[in-house]
PDB file with SEQRES, HELIX, SHEET and CRYST1 records, atoms N, CA, C and O in Angstrom:
SEQRES   1 A   80  MET THR ILE ALA ASN HIS LEU VAL VAL PHE LEU VAL CYS          
SEQRES   2 A   80  TRP TRP LEU VAL PHE PHE MET VAL LEU PRO TRP GLY VAL          
SEQRES   3 A   80  LYS GLY HIS HIS GLU SER ASN GLU ASP TYR GLU ALA GLY          
SEQRES   4 A   80  ILE GLU PRO GLY SER PRO ILE LYS ALA ASN ILE GLY LYS          
SEQRES   5 A   80  LYS MET LEU ILE THR THR GLY ILE THR LEU ILE VAL TRP          
SEQRES   6 A   80  ALA MET ILE TRP ALA ILE ILE THR TYR GLU LEU ILE SER          
SEQRES   7 A   80  LEU GLY                                                      
HELIX    1 AA1 ILE A    3  VAL A   21  1                                  19    
HELIX    2 AA2 HIS A   29  GLU A   31  5                                   3    
HELIX    3 AA3 ILE A   50  THR A   73  1                                  24    
CRYST1    1.000    1.000    1.000  90.00  90.00  90.00 P 1           1          
ATOM      1  N   MET A   1      57.716  -1.507  12.598  1.00  0.00           N  
ATOM      2  CA  MET A   1      58.819  -1.374  11.666  1.00  0.00           C  
ATOM      3  C   MET A   1      58.380  -0.543  10.467  1.00  0.00           C  
ATOM      4  O   MET A   1      57.237  -0.623  10.016  1.00  0.00           O  
ATOM      5  N   THR A   2      59.291   0.235   9.975  1.00  0.00           N  
ATOM      6  CA  THR A   2      58.993   1.056   8.804  1.00  0.00           C  
ATOM      7  C   THR A   2      59.233   0.238   7.527  1.00  0.00           C  
ATOM      8  O   THR A   2      59.768  -0.870   7.574  1.00  0.00           O  
ATOM      9  N   ILE A   3      58.834   0.796   6.416  1.00  0.00           N  
ATOM     10  CA  ILE A   3      59.035   0.116   5.130  1.00  0.00           C  
ATOM     11  C   ILE A   3      60.521  -0.079   4.858  1.00  0.00           C  
ATOM     12  O   ILE A   3      60.930  -1.106   4.316  1.00  0.00           O  
ATOM     13  N   ALA A   4      61.327   0.913   5.236  1.00  0.00           N  
ATOM     14  CA  ALA A   4      62.773   0.789   5.031  1.00  0.00           C  
ATOM     15  C   ALA A   4      63.336  -0.370   5.853  1.00  0.00           C  
ATOM     16  O   ALA A   4      64.196  -1.107   5.371  1.00  0.00           O  
ATOM     17  N   ASN A   5      62.864  -0.538   7.077  1.00  0.00           N  
ATOM     18  CA  ASN A   5      63.312  -1.657   7.908  1.00  0.00           C  
ATOM     19  C   ASN A   5      62.922  -2.999   7.289  1.00  0.00           C  
ATOM     20  O   ASN A   5      63.716  -3.939   7.263  1.00  0.00           O  
ATOM     21  N   HIS A   6      61.699  -3.072   6.797  1.00  0.00           N  
ATOM     22  CA  HIS A   6      61.252  -4.302   6.143  1.00  0.00           C  
ATOM     23  C   HIS A   6      62.104  -4.608   4.918  1.00  0.00           C  
ATOM     24  O   HIS A   6      62.460  -5.761   4.676  1.00  0.00           O  
ATOM     25  N   LEU A   7      62.426  -3.587   4.155  1.00  0.00           N  
ATOM     26  CA  LEU A   7      63.235  -3.765   2.954  1.00  0.00           C  
ATOM     27  C   LEU A   7      64.642  -4.255   3.311  1.00  0.00           C  
ATOM     28  O   LEU A   7      65.178  -5.146   2.651  1.00  0.00           O  
ATOM     29  N   VAL A   8      65.227  -3.680   4.341  1.00  0.00           N  
ATOM     30  CA  VAL A   8      66.569  -4.095   4.763  1.00  0.00           C  
ATOM     31  C   VAL A   8      66.544  -5.552   5.237  1.00  0.00           C  
ATOM     32  O   VAL A   8      67.412  -6.341   4.862  1.00  0.00           O  
ATOM     33  N   VAL A   9      65.564  -5.907   6.050  1.00  0.00           N  
ATOM     34  CA  VAL A   9      65.456  -7.289   6.532  1.00  0.00           C  
ATOM     35  C   VAL A   9      65.281  -8.243   5.353  1.00  0.00           C  
ATOM     36  O   VAL A   9      65.914  -9.298   5.303  1.00  0.00           O  
ATOM     37  N   PHE A  10      64.421  -7.870   4.405  1.00  0.00           N  
ATOM     38  CA  PHE A  10      64.187  -8.729   3.238  1.00  0.00           C  
ATOM     39  C   PHE A  10      65.470  -8.905   2.426  1.00  0.00           C  
ATOM     40  O   PHE A  10      65.804 -10.024   2.038  1.00  0.00           O  
ATOM     41  N   LEU A  11      66.194  -7.813   2.165  1.00  0.00           N  
ATOM     42  CA  LEU A  11      67.405  -7.906   1.348  1.00  0.00           C  
ATOM     43  C   LEU A  11      68.508  -8.702   2.032  1.00  0.00           C  
ATOM     44  O   LEU A  11      69.207  -9.476   1.379  1.00  0.00           O  
ATOM     45  N   VAL A  12      68.671  -8.523   3.327  1.00  0.00           N  
ATOM     46  CA  VAL A  12      69.684  -9.298   4.044  1.00  0.00           C  
ATOM     47  C   VAL A  12      69.324 -10.781   4.012  1.00  0.00           C  
ATOM     48  O   VAL A  12      70.181 -11.628   3.762  1.00  0.00           O  
ATOM     49  N   CYS A  13      68.048 -11.091   4.267  1.00  0.00           N  
ATOM     50  CA  CYS A  13      67.611 -12.489   4.206  1.00  0.00           C  
ATOM     51  C   CYS A  13      67.767 -13.049   2.791  1.00  0.00           C  
ATOM     52  O   CYS A  13      68.168 -14.199   2.616  1.00  0.00           O  
ATOM     53  N   TRP A  14      67.448 -12.232   1.782  1.00  0.00           N  
ATOM     54  CA  TRP A  14      67.538 -12.691   0.396  1.00  0.00           C  
ATOM     55  C   TRP A  14      68.962 -13.108   0.067  1.00  0.00           C  
ATOM     56  O   TRP A  14      69.181 -14.182  -0.495  1.00  0.00           O  
ATOM     57  N   TRP A  15      69.936 -12.266   0.413  1.00  0.00           N  
ATOM     58  CA  TRP A  15      71.327 -12.589   0.105  1.00  0.00           C  
ATOM     59  C   TRP A  15      71.814 -13.803   0.876  1.00  0.00           C  
ATOM     60  O   TRP A  15      72.549 -14.626   0.330  1.00  0.00           O  
ATOM     61  N   LEU A  16      71.418 -13.929   2.131  1.00  0.00           N  
ATOM     62  CA  LEU A  16      71.810 -15.109   2.901  1.00  0.00           C  
ATOM     63  C   LEU A  16      71.260 -16.383   2.271  1.00  0.00           C  
ATOM     64  O   LEU A  16      71.979 -17.371   2.120  1.00  0.00           O  
ATOM     65  N   VAL A  17      69.985 -16.355   1.907  1.00  0.00           N  
ATOM     66  CA  VAL A  17      69.364 -17.530   1.282  1.00  0.00           C  
ATOM     67  C   VAL A  17      69.982 -17.778  -0.086  1.00  0.00           C  
ATOM     68  O   VAL A  17      70.202 -18.929  -0.461  1.00  0.00           O  
ATOM     69  N   PHE A  18      70.264 -16.725  -0.834  1.00  0.00           N  
ATOM     70  CA  PHE A  18      70.849 -16.880  -2.170  1.00  0.00           C  
ATOM     71  C   PHE A  18      72.173 -17.626  -2.107  1.00  0.00           C  
ATOM     72  O   PHE A  18      72.424 -18.524  -2.912  1.00  0.00           O  
ATOM     73  N   PHE A  19      73.022 -17.254  -1.148  1.00  0.00           N  
ATOM     74  CA  PHE A  19      74.309 -17.944  -1.029  1.00  0.00           C  
ATOM     75  C   PHE A  19      74.142 -19.385  -0.568  1.00  0.00           C  
ATOM     76  O   PHE A  19      75.010 -20.219  -0.828  1.00  0.00           O  
ATOM     77  N   MET A  20      73.045 -19.690   0.111  1.00  0.00           N  
ATOM     78  CA  MET A  20      72.787 -21.082   0.488  1.00  0.00           C  
ATOM     79  C   MET A  20      72.236 -21.891  -0.687  1.00  0.00           C  
ATOM     80  O   MET A  20      72.472 -23.095  -0.779  1.00  0.00           O  
ATOM     81  N   VAL A  21      71.502 -21.229  -1.583  1.00  0.00           N  
ATOM     82  CA  VAL A  21      70.881 -21.913  -2.721  1.00  0.00           C  
ATOM     83  C   VAL A  21      71.855 -22.085  -3.889  1.00  0.00           C  
ATOM     84  O   VAL A  21      71.691 -23.004  -4.691  1.00  0.00           O  
ATOM     85  N   LEU A  22      72.848 -21.229  -3.996  1.00  0.00           N  
ATOM     86  CA  LEU A  22      73.771 -21.263  -5.139  1.00  0.00           C  
ATOM     87  C   LEU A  22      74.364 -22.646  -5.440  1.00  0.00           C  
ATOM     88  O   LEU A  22      74.406 -23.017  -6.614  1.00  0.00           O  
ATOM     89  N   PRO A  23      74.817 -23.418  -4.478  1.00  0.00           N  
ATOM     90  CA  PRO A  23      75.436 -24.701  -4.825  1.00  0.00           C  
ATOM     91  C   PRO A  23      74.462 -25.813  -5.205  1.00  0.00           C  
ATOM     92  O   PRO A  23      74.899 -26.887  -5.619  1.00  0.00           O  
ATOM     93  N   TRP A  24      73.169 -25.589  -5.078  1.00  0.00           N  
ATOM     94  CA  TRP A  24      72.196 -26.646  -5.397  1.00  0.00           C  
ATOM     95  C   TRP A  24      72.288 -27.055  -6.861  1.00  0.00           C  
ATOM     96  O   TRP A  24      72.134 -26.215  -7.747  1.00  0.00           O  
ATOM     97  N   GLY A  25      72.530 -28.304  -7.120  1.00  0.00           N  
ATOM     98  CA  GLY A  25      72.509 -28.849  -8.470  1.00  0.00           C  
ATOM     99  C   GLY A  25      73.646 -28.415  -9.379  1.00  0.00           C  
ATOM    100  O   GLY A  25      73.558 -28.583 -10.595  1.00  0.00           O  
ATOM    101  N   VAL A  26      74.696 -27.869  -8.822  1.00  0.00           N  
ATOM    102  CA  VAL A  26      75.811 -27.408  -9.649  1.00  0.00           C  
ATOM    103  C   VAL A  26      76.727 -28.586  -9.960  1.00  0.00           C  
ATOM    104  O   VAL A  26      77.097 -29.363  -9.080  1.00  0.00           O  
ATOM    105  N   LYS A  27      77.074 -28.691 -11.220  1.00  0.00           N  
ATOM    106  CA  LYS A  27      78.003 -29.723 -11.667  1.00  0.00           C  
ATOM    107  C   LYS A  27      79.130 -29.023 -12.407  1.00  0.00           C  
ATOM    108  O   LYS A  27      78.895 -28.292 -13.370  1.00  0.00           O  
ATOM    109  N   GLY A  28      80.348 -29.252 -11.954  1.00  0.00           N  
ATOM    110  CA  GLY A  28      81.507 -28.601 -12.566  1.00  0.00           C  
ATOM    111  C   GLY A  28      81.983 -29.331 -13.803  1.00  0.00           C  
ATOM    112  O   GLY A  28      81.583 -30.466 -14.060  1.00  0.00           O  
ATOM    113  N   HIS A  29      82.840 -28.674 -14.566  1.00  0.00           N  
ATOM    114  CA  HIS A  29      83.396 -29.286 -15.779  1.00  0.00           C  
ATOM    115  C   HIS A  29      84.192 -30.548 -15.453  1.00  0.00           C  
ATOM    116  O   HIS A  29      84.193 -31.505 -16.228  1.00  0.00           O  
ATOM    117  N   HIS A  30      84.868 -30.547 -14.306  1.00  0.00           N  
ATOM    118  CA  HIS A  30      85.678 -31.712 -13.944  1.00  0.00           C  
ATOM    119  C   HIS A  30      84.823 -32.927 -13.585  1.00  0.00           C  
ATOM    120  O   HIS A  30      85.326 -34.050 -13.578  1.00  0.00           O  
ATOM    121  N   GLU A  31      83.545 -32.720 -13.289  1.00  0.00           N  
ATOM    122  CA  GLU A  31      82.645 -33.818 -12.949  1.00  0.00           C  
ATOM    123  C   GLU A  31      81.942 -34.412 -14.163  1.00  0.00           C  
ATOM    124  O   GLU A  31      81.354 -35.489 -14.072  1.00  0.00           O  
ATOM    125  N   SER A  32      81.998 -33.729 -15.284  1.00  0.00           N  
ATOM    126  CA  SER A  32      81.321 -34.226 -16.480  1.00  0.00           C  
ATOM    127  C   SER A  32      82.215 -35.218 -17.217  1.00  0.00           C  
ATOM    128  O   SER A  32      83.432 -35.242 -17.033  1.00  0.00           O  
ATOM    129  N   ASN A  33      81.586 -36.026 -18.045  1.00  0.00           N  
ATOM    130  CA  ASN A  33      82.320 -37.014 -18.830  1.00  0.00           C  
ATOM    131  C   ASN A  33      82.903 -36.413 -20.103  1.00  0.00           C  
ATOM    132  O   ASN A  33      83.720 -37.040 -20.777  1.00  0.00           O  
ATOM    133  N   GLU A  34      82.481 -35.197 -20.424  1.00  0.00           N  
ATOM    134  CA  GLU A  34      82.930 -34.556 -21.655  1.00  0.00           C  
ATOM    135  C   GLU A  34      84.261 -33.843 -21.439  1.00  0.00           C  
ATOM    136  O   GLU A  34      84.574 -33.405 -20.332  1.00  0.00           O  
ATOM    137  N   ASP A  35      85.023 -33.738 -22.496  1.00  0.00           N  
ATOM    138  CA  ASP A  35      86.259 -32.955 -22.440  1.00  0.00           C  
ATOM    139  C   ASP A  35      85.888 -31.485 -22.542  1.00  0.00           C  
ATOM    140  O   ASP A  35      84.959 -31.124 -23.263  1.00  0.00           O  
ATOM    141  N   TYR A  36      86.596 -30.653 -21.837  1.00  0.00           N  
ATOM    142  CA  TYR A  36      86.336 -29.225 -21.893  1.00  0.00           C  
ATOM    143  C   TYR A  36      87.513 -28.516 -22.528  1.00  0.00           C  
ATOM    144  O   TYR A  36      88.636 -29.022 -22.547  1.00  0.00           O  
ATOM    145  N   GLU A  37      87.230 -27.333 -23.046  1.00  0.00           N  
ATOM    146  CA  GLU A  37      88.231 -26.569 -23.773  1.00  0.00           C  
ATOM    147  C   GLU A  37      89.362 -26.136 -22.855  1.00  0.00           C  
ATOM    148  O   GLU A  37      89.176 -25.965 -21.650  1.00  0.00           O  
ATOM    149  N   ALA A  38      90.530 -25.963 -23.443  1.00  0.00           N  
ATOM    150  CA  ALA A  38      91.673 -25.463 -22.682  1.00  0.00           C  
ATOM    151  C   ALA A  38      91.385 -24.033 -22.236  1.00  0.00           C  
ATOM    152  O   ALA A  38      90.809 -23.244 -22.985  1.00  0.00           O  
ATOM    153  N   GLY A  39      91.784 -23.714 -21.034  1.00  0.00           N  
ATOM    154  CA  GLY A  39      91.572 -22.372 -20.512  1.00  0.00           C  
ATOM    155  C   GLY A  39      90.341 -22.232 -19.654  1.00  0.00           C  
ATOM    156  O   GLY A  39      90.158 -21.203 -19.004  1.00  0.00           O  
ATOM    157  N   ILE A  40      89.482 -23.250 -19.633  1.00  0.00           N  
ATOM    158  CA  ILE A  40      88.287 -23.208 -18.793  1.00  0.00           C  
ATOM    159  C   ILE A  40      88.649 -23.793 -17.435  1.00  0.00           C  
ATOM    160  O   ILE A  40      89.270 -24.852 -17.346  1.00  0.00           O  
ATOM    161  N   GLU A  41      88.254 -23.093 -16.385  1.00  0.00           N  
ATOM    162  CA  GLU A  41      88.504 -23.569 -15.030  1.00  0.00           C  
ATOM    163  C   GLU A  41      87.707 -24.857 -14.806  1.00  0.00           C  
ATOM    164  O   GLU A  41      86.492 -24.860 -14.998  1.00  0.00           O  
ATOM    165  N   PRO A  42      88.357 -25.940 -14.408  1.00  0.00           N  
ATOM    166  CA  PRO A  42      87.659 -27.217 -14.227  1.00  0.00           C  
ATOM    167  C   PRO A  42      86.542 -27.159 -13.187  1.00  0.00           C  
ATOM    168  O   PRO A  42      85.573 -27.912 -13.291  1.00  0.00           O  
ATOM    169  N   GLY A  43      86.654 -26.285 -12.193  1.00  0.00           N  
ATOM    170  CA  GLY A  43      85.632 -26.206 -11.149  1.00  0.00           C  
ATOM    171  C   GLY A  43      84.470 -25.297 -11.489  1.00  0.00           C  
ATOM    172  O   GLY A  43      83.517 -25.203 -10.715  1.00  0.00           O  
ATOM    173  N   SER A  44      84.526 -24.622 -12.634  1.00  0.00           N  
ATOM    174  CA  SER A  44      83.436 -23.720 -12.996  1.00  0.00           C  
ATOM    175  C   SER A  44      82.198 -24.520 -13.382  1.00  0.00           C  
ATOM    176  O   SER A  44      82.313 -25.606 -13.949  1.00  0.00           O  
ATOM    177  N   PRO A  45      81.007 -23.986 -13.077  1.00  0.00           N  
ATOM    178  CA  PRO A  45      79.783 -24.735 -13.351  1.00  0.00           C  
ATOM    179  C   PRO A  45      79.483 -24.849 -14.835  1.00  0.00           C  
ATOM    180  O   PRO A  45      79.769 -23.941 -15.617  1.00  0.00           O  
ATOM    181  N   ILE A  46      78.902 -25.981 -15.207  1.00  0.00           N  
ATOM    182  CA  ILE A  46      78.498 -26.187 -16.597  1.00  0.00           C  
ATOM    183  C   ILE A  46      77.283 -25.318 -16.900  1.00  0.00           C  
ATOM    184  O   ILE A  46      77.260 -24.599 -17.899  1.00  0.00           O  
ATOM    185  N   LYS A  47      76.280 -25.387 -16.040  1.00  0.00           N  
ATOM    186  CA  LYS A  47      75.084 -24.573 -16.196  1.00  0.00           C  
ATOM    187  C   LYS A  47      74.664 -24.136 -14.794  1.00  0.00           C  
ATOM    188  O   LYS A  47      74.273 -24.968 -13.975  1.00  0.00           O  
ATOM    189  N   ALA A  48      74.744 -22.844 -14.517  1.00  0.00           N  
ATOM    190  CA  ALA A  48      74.519 -22.352 -13.159  1.00  0.00           C  
ATOM    191  C   ALA A  48      73.037 -22.172 -12.810  1.00  0.00           C  
ATOM    192  O   ALA A  48      72.682 -22.233 -11.633  1.00  0.00           O  
ATOM    193  N   ASN A  49      72.168 -21.952 -13.795  1.00  0.00           N  
ATOM    194  CA  ASN A  49      70.731 -21.738 -13.565  1.00  0.00           C  
ATOM    195  C   ASN A  49      70.478 -20.611 -12.557  1.00  0.00           C  
ATOM    196  O   ASN A  49      69.700 -20.776 -11.617  1.00  0.00           O  
ATOM    197  N   ILE A  50      71.131 -19.484 -12.757  1.00  0.00           N  
ATOM    198  CA  ILE A  50      71.030 -18.378 -11.814  1.00  0.00           C  
ATOM    199  C   ILE A  50      69.603 -17.842 -11.730  1.00  0.00           C  
ATOM    200  O   ILE A  50      69.126 -17.553 -10.633  1.00  0.00           O  
ATOM    201  N   GLY A  51      68.924 -17.705 -12.838  1.00  0.00           N  
ATOM    202  CA  GLY A  51      67.558 -17.174 -12.821  1.00  0.00           C  
ATOM    203  C   GLY A  51      66.621 -18.037 -11.992  1.00  0.00           C  
ATOM    204  O   GLY A  51      65.835 -17.526 -11.193  1.00  0.00           O  
ATOM    205  N   LYS A  52      66.707 -19.341 -12.186  1.00  0.00           N  
ATOM    206  CA  LYS A  52      65.876 -20.268 -11.421  1.00  0.00           C  
ATOM    207  C   LYS A  52      66.207 -20.192  -9.937  1.00  0.00           C  
ATOM    208  O   LYS A  52      65.313 -20.223  -9.092  1.00  0.00           O  
ATOM    209  N   LYS A  53      67.485 -20.094  -9.627  1.00  0.00           N  
ATOM    210  CA  LYS A  53      67.910 -20.013  -8.229  1.00  0.00           C  
ATOM    211  C   LYS A  53      67.472 -18.702  -7.596  1.00  0.00           C  
ATOM    212  O   LYS A  53      67.176 -18.664  -6.402  1.00  0.00           O  
ATOM    213  N   MET A  54      67.426 -17.625  -8.378  1.00  0.00           N  
ATOM    214  CA  MET A  54      66.950 -16.349  -7.855  1.00  0.00           C  
ATOM    215  C   MET A  54      65.464 -16.416  -7.524  1.00  0.00           C  
ATOM    216  O   MET A  54      65.024 -15.847  -6.525  1.00  0.00           O  
ATOM    217  N   LEU A  55      64.689 -17.106  -8.356  1.00  0.00           N  
ATOM    218  CA  LEU A  55      63.258 -17.268  -8.066  1.00  0.00           C  
ATOM    219  C   LEU A  55      63.038 -18.134  -6.828  1.00  0.00           C  
ATOM    220  O   LEU A  55      62.191 -17.818  -5.992  1.00  0.00           O  
ATOM    221  N   ILE A  56      63.788 -19.216  -6.707  1.00  0.00           N  
ATOM    222  CA  ILE A  56      63.693 -20.075  -5.528  1.00  0.00           C  
ATOM    223  C   ILE A  56      64.077 -19.279  -4.284  1.00  0.00           C  
ATOM    224  O   ILE A  56      63.421 -19.383  -3.247  1.00  0.00           O  
ATOM    225  N   THR A  57      65.134 -18.489  -4.391  1.00  0.00           N  
ATOM    226  CA  THR A  57      65.584 -17.660  -3.273  1.00  0.00           C  
ATOM    227  C   THR A  57      64.507 -16.678  -2.851  1.00  0.00           C  
ATOM    228  O   THR A  57      64.271 -16.492  -1.657  1.00  0.00           O  
ATOM    229  N   THR A  58      63.853 -16.050  -3.813  1.00  0.00           N  
ATOM    230  CA  THR A  58      62.808 -15.084  -3.501  1.00  0.00           C  
ATOM    231  C   THR A  58      61.644 -15.762  -2.782  1.00  0.00           C  
ATOM    232  O   THR A  58      61.104 -15.209  -1.824  1.00  0.00           O  
ATOM    233  N   GLY A  59      61.257 -16.942  -3.229  1.00  0.00           N  
ATOM    234  CA  GLY A  59      60.171 -17.667  -2.569  1.00  0.00           C  
ATOM    235  C   GLY A  59      60.516 -18.040  -1.140  1.00  0.00           C  
ATOM    236  O   GLY A  59      59.707 -17.844  -0.233  1.00  0.00           O  
ATOM    237  N   ILE A  60      61.698 -18.570  -0.935  1.00  0.00           N  
ATOM    238  CA  ILE A  60      62.123 -18.948   0.418  1.00  0.00           C  
ATOM    239  C   ILE A  60      62.232 -17.708   1.300  1.00  0.00           C  
ATOM    240  O   ILE A  60      61.842 -17.737   2.467  1.00  0.00           O  
ATOM    241  N   THR A  61      62.761 -16.623   0.744  1.00  0.00           N  
ATOM    242  CA  THR A  61      62.918 -15.399   1.516  1.00  0.00           C  
ATOM    243  C   THR A  61      61.575 -14.803   1.906  1.00  0.00           C  
ATOM    244  O   THR A  61      61.441 -14.255   2.999  1.00  0.00           O  
ATOM    245  N   LEU A  62      60.590 -14.900   1.041  1.00  0.00           N  
ATOM    246  CA  LEU A  62      59.249 -14.415   1.408  1.00  0.00           C  
ATOM    247  C   LEU A  62      58.712 -15.159   2.621  1.00  0.00           C  
ATOM    248  O   LEU A  62      58.093 -14.553   3.495  1.00  0.00           O  
ATOM    249  N   ILE A  63      58.938 -16.447   2.681  1.00  0.00           N  
ATOM    250  CA  ILE A  63      58.482 -17.243   3.819  1.00  0.00           C  
ATOM    251  C   ILE A  63      59.242 -16.836   5.083  1.00  0.00           C  
ATOM    252  O   ILE A  63      58.638 -16.646   6.139  1.00  0.00           O  
ATOM    253  N   VAL A  64      60.560 -16.704   4.976  1.00  0.00           N  
ATOM    254  CA  VAL A  64      61.384 -16.303   6.127  1.00  0.00           C  
ATOM    255  C   VAL A  64      60.996 -14.903   6.594  1.00  0.00           C  
ATOM    256  O   VAL A  64      60.859 -14.661   7.793  1.00  0.00           O  
ATOM    257  N   TRP A  65      60.819 -13.987   5.651  1.00  0.00           N  
ATOM    258  CA  TRP A  65      60.445 -12.623   6.004  1.00  0.00           C  
ATOM    259  C   TRP A  65      59.077 -12.594   6.675  1.00  0.00           C  
ATOM    260  O   TRP A  65      58.885 -11.846   7.634  1.00  0.00           O  
ATOM    261  N   ALA A  66      58.127 -13.385   6.197  1.00  0.00           N  
ATOM    262  CA  ALA A  66      56.798 -13.440   6.821  1.00  0.00           C  
ATOM    263  C   ALA A  66      56.893 -13.951   8.255  1.00  0.00           C  
ATOM    264  O   ALA A  66      56.184 -13.462   9.135  1.00  0.00           O  
ATOM    265  N   MET A  67      57.758 -14.923   8.494  1.00  0.00           N  
ATOM    266  CA  MET A  67      57.934 -15.420   9.859  1.00  0.00           C  
ATOM    267  C   MET A  67      58.546 -14.334  10.750  1.00  0.00           C  
ATOM    268  O   MET A  67      58.116 -14.159  11.890  1.00  0.00           O  
ATOM    269  N   ILE A  68      59.528 -13.618  10.248  1.00  0.00           N  
ATOM    270  CA  ILE A  68      60.139 -12.527  11.016  1.00  0.00           C  
ATOM    271  C   ILE A  68      59.108 -11.437  11.279  1.00  0.00           C  
ATOM    272  O   ILE A  68      59.040 -10.908  12.389  1.00  0.00           O  
ATOM    273  N   TRP A  69      58.312 -11.096  10.282  1.00  0.00           N  
ATOM    274  CA  TRP A  69      57.268 -10.089  10.442  1.00  0.00           C  
ATOM    275  C   TRP A  69      56.272 -10.501  11.520  1.00  0.00           C  
ATOM    276  O   TRP A  69      55.889  -9.687  12.359  1.00  0.00           O  
ATOM    277  N   ALA A  70      55.851 -11.769  11.498  1.00  0.00           N  
ATOM    278  CA  ALA A  70      54.894 -12.249  12.498  1.00  0.00           C  
ATOM    279  C   ALA A  70      55.492 -12.217  13.898  1.00  0.00           C  
ATOM    280  O   ALA A  70      54.811 -11.855  14.858  1.00  0.00           O  
ATOM    281  N   ILE A  71      56.746 -12.589  14.018  1.00  0.00           N  
ATOM    282  CA  ILE A  71      57.406 -12.574  15.330  1.00  0.00           C  
ATOM    283  C   ILE A  71      57.469 -11.160  15.883  1.00  0.00           C  
ATOM    284  O   ILE A  71      57.225 -10.946  17.071  1.00  0.00           O  
ATOM    285  N   ILE A  72      57.793 -10.194  15.033  1.00  0.00           N  
ATOM    286  CA  ILE A  72      57.906  -8.808  15.488  1.00  0.00           C  
ATOM    287  C   ILE A  72      56.531  -8.192  15.733  1.00  0.00           C  
ATOM    288  O   ILE A  72      56.327  -7.526  16.748  1.00  0.00           O  
ATOM    289  N   THR A  73      55.594  -8.403  14.825  1.00  0.00           N  
ATOM    290  CA  THR A  73      54.272  -7.787  14.927  1.00  0.00           C  
ATOM    291  C   THR A  73      53.484  -8.313  16.119  1.00  0.00           C  
ATOM    292  O   THR A  73      52.879  -7.526  16.845  1.00  0.00           O  
ATOM    293  N   TYR A  74      53.479  -9.608  16.334  1.00  0.00           N  
ATOM    294  CA  TYR A  74      52.696 -10.216  17.404  1.00  0.00           C  
ATOM    295  C   TYR A  74      53.521 -10.451  18.673  1.00  0.00           C  
ATOM    296  O   TYR A  74      53.056 -11.092  19.615  1.00  0.00           O  
ATOM    297  N   GLU A  75      54.752  -9.924  18.685  1.00  0.00           N  
ATOM    298  CA  GLU A  75      55.644 -10.026  19.840  1.00  0.00           C  
ATOM    299  C   GLU A  75      55.702 -11.456  20.383  1.00  0.00           C  
ATOM    300  O   GLU A  75      55.498 -11.690  21.574  1.00  0.00           O  
ATOM    301  N   LEU A  76      55.982 -12.397  19.495  1.00  0.00           N  
ATOM    302  CA  LEU A  76      56.057 -13.805  19.875  1.00  0.00           C  
ATOM    303  C   LEU A  76      57.308 -14.107  20.669  1.00  0.00           C  
ATOM    304  O   LEU A  76      57.335 -15.064  21.443  1.00  0.00           O  
ATOM    305  N   ILE A  77      58.349 -13.303  20.490  1.00  0.00           N  
ATOM    306  CA  ILE A  77      59.582 -13.439  21.250  1.00  0.00           C  
ATOM    307  C   ILE A  77      59.835 -12.093  21.919  1.00  0.00           C  
ATOM    308  O   ILE A  77      59.933 -11.063  21.253  1.00  0.00           O  
ATOM    309  N   SER A  78      59.937 -12.116  23.225  1.00  0.00           N  
ATOM    310  CA  SER A  78      60.195 -10.855  23.928  1.00  0.00           C  
ATOM    311  C   SER A  78      61.692 -10.715  24.192  1.00  0.00           C  
ATOM    312  O   SER A  78      62.364 -11.675  24.569  1.00  0.00           O  
ATOM    313  N   LEU A  79      62.186  -9.532  23.992  1.00  0.00           N  
ATOM    314  CA  LEU A  79      63.601  -9.277  24.194  1.00  0.00           C  
ATOM    315  C   LEU A  79      63.864  -8.577  25.532  1.00  0.00           C  
ATOM    316  O   LEU A  79      65.008  -8.256  25.857  1.00  0.00           O  
ATOM    317  N   GLY A  80      62.828  -8.351  26.282  1.00  0.00           N  
ATOM    318  CA  GLY A  80      63.013  -7.617  27.533  1.00  0.00           C  
ATOM    319  C   GLY A  80      62.460  -8.256  28.735  1.00  0.00           C  
ATOM    320  O   GLY A  80      62.571  -7.709  29.832  1.00  0.00           O  
TER     321      GLY A  80                                                      
END                                                                             
């Protein structure tokens, strides 16, 4: 695989993992005991922690990408 192929695989895996990690620990305004201002969507998150989730996503994606790399490099799964 070329570097471009590795980059594409990594980015696709990153986005897939990111969308799986996004709901972790999210608490909406409607779930809190506090009153929220008028005009705020009740289902919107109080604190999304996007930066932390991006770091977690990158770590998980590195592991997934390493497994994909090993499968392709050492031909652990044959397609033919």
